[in-house]
C-alpha positions in Angstrom: 9.6 -4.9 -11.8 6.8 -6.5 -9.8 3.2 -5.7 -10.4 2.5 -4.3 -6.9 4.3 -3.4 -3.7 2.6 -3.9 -0.4 3.7 -1.8 2.5 2.4 -3.0 5.9 2.0 -6.7 6.6 -0.2 -6.8 9.7 -3.2 -9.0 9.7 -4.9 -7.3 6.7 -1.8 -6.3 4.6 -0.4 -9.8 5.1 -3.7 -11.4 4.0 -3.8 -9.2 0.9 -0.2 -10.0 0.0 -0.7 -13.8 0.4 -3.9 -13.7 -1.7 -2.1 -11.8 -4.5 0.9 -14.1 -4.5 -1.4 -17.2 -4.5 -3.3 -15.6 -7.4 -0.1 -15.4 -9.4 0.8 -11.7 -9.1 4.4 -10.6 -8.8 4.4 -8.9 -5.4 7.1 -7.0 -3.5 6.6 -6.6 0.2 8.1 -4.4 2.9 7.3 -4.0 6.6 8.9 -2.1 9.4 9.3 -5.4 11.2 11.2 -7.5 8.7 10.2 -10.8 10.3 6.6 -10.2 9.1 7.9 -10.4 5.5 9.2 -13.9 5.8 5.9 -15.9 5.5 5.0 -14.0 2.3 8.5 -14.3 0.9 8.2 -18.1 1.5 5.1 -18.1 -0.8 7.0 -16.3 -3.5 6.9 -12.6 -2.8 10.0 -10.4 -3.2 11.2 -8.8 0.0 12.3 -5.1 -0.3 15.4 -4.1 1.8 13.8 -0.7 2.7 10.9 1.6 1.9 12.6 3.2 -1.1 13.3 -0.2 -2.7 9.6 -1.2 -2.2 8.5 2.0 -4.0 11.0 1.5 -6.8 9.9 -2.1 -7.3 6.4 -1.5 -8.6 4.2 1.0 -10.4 1.4 0.4 -7.8 2.0 0.8 -4.0 -0.6 -0.6 -1.7 -0.4 0.8 1.8 -2.0 -1.1 4.7 -0.8 0.5 7.9 -2.5 2.2 10.9 -3.2 5.7 9.8 -2.2 8.7 7.7 0.3 9.9 10.3 2.2 6.6 10.0 2.1 6.7 6.2 3.5 10.2 6.3 6.3 9.2 8.7 7.3 6.5 6.1 6.8 8.3 2.8 7.3 12.0 3.5 11.1 11.8 3.7 13.6 13.5 1.4 15.2 10.2 0.3 11.8 8.5 -0.2 9.5 11.0 -2.0 11.5 11.1 -5.3 10.5 7.4 -5.7 6.8 8.3 -5.8 7.2 9.7 -9.4 4.9 7.8 -11.7 3.6 5.5 -8.9 -0.1 5.0 -7.9 -0.5 4.9 -4.2 -3.5 2.8 -3.0 -4.2 3.7 0.6 -6.0 1.2 2.9 -5.5 3.3 6.0 -8.0 4.4 8.5 -8.8 8.1 8.2 -11.2 10.9 7.3 -12.3 12.1 3.9 -10.2 15.3 4.5 -7.1 13.2 5.1 -7.7 11.3 1.9 -8.1 14.5 0.0 -4.9 16.0 1.5 -3.0 12.8 0.8 -4.2 12.9 -2.8 -2.9 16.4 -3.2 0.4 15.4 -1.5 0.9 12.4 -3.8 0.3 14.5 -6.9 2.8 17.1 -5.6 5.4 14.3 -5.7 4.5 13.0 -9.2 2.2 10.1 -8.1 -1.4 9.4 -8.3 -3.7 8.3 -5.4 -6.5 6.0 -4.7 -8.2 5.8 -1.4 -9.6 2.4 -0.4 -11.9 0.6 2.0 -11.8 -3.1 2.9 -15.1 -4.6 3.8 -13.9 -7.9 5.1 -12.0 -9.6 7.8 -8.4 -10.7 7.1 -9.6 -14.4 6.8 -12.0 -13.4 4.1 -9.4 -11.9 1.8 -9.1 -13.9 -1.4 -12.7 -15.2 -1.2 -15.9 -14.0 -2.7 -16.9 -12.7 0.7 -14.4 -9.9 0.6 -15.2 -6.5 -1.0 -12.5 -4.0 -1.6 -13.3 -0.5 -2.9 -10.9 2.1 -4.2 -11.7 5.6 -5.5 -9.8 8.6 -6.7 -9.8 11.0 -3.8 -9.3 14.7 -4.3 -9.1 17.8 -2.1 -12.2 18.3 0.1 -14.2 21.2 -1.2 -16.9 22.8 0.9 
């Protein structure tokens, strides 16, 4: 079992994956476009065959894709949701506080826990002291 799975290897997700591998973490990666996994696998990451394998590979799942709708399209499928049991989802997706709260509720419904995150850096800064990454436990929005 790897320490963390990273879903989404665009500019930011790829930078995070590379930094974690270079720092000695055991990382599993998955991307909808498999060719984006190749450079990180060449550094020592493990490539997952599909989204379910990425979820099964690690207790922590870092998601770095466009938005909550894209996350739902990937994770909210009958063959995928059972693999969320006991996993911590760390979401670095652009969205609103309400979306974070709703996703936290959704993750708990499927046996997982949820952290919402913010990256205050450019991809080139990841792995340096110039990068700040925040994560917090999101809950339902109460007004």
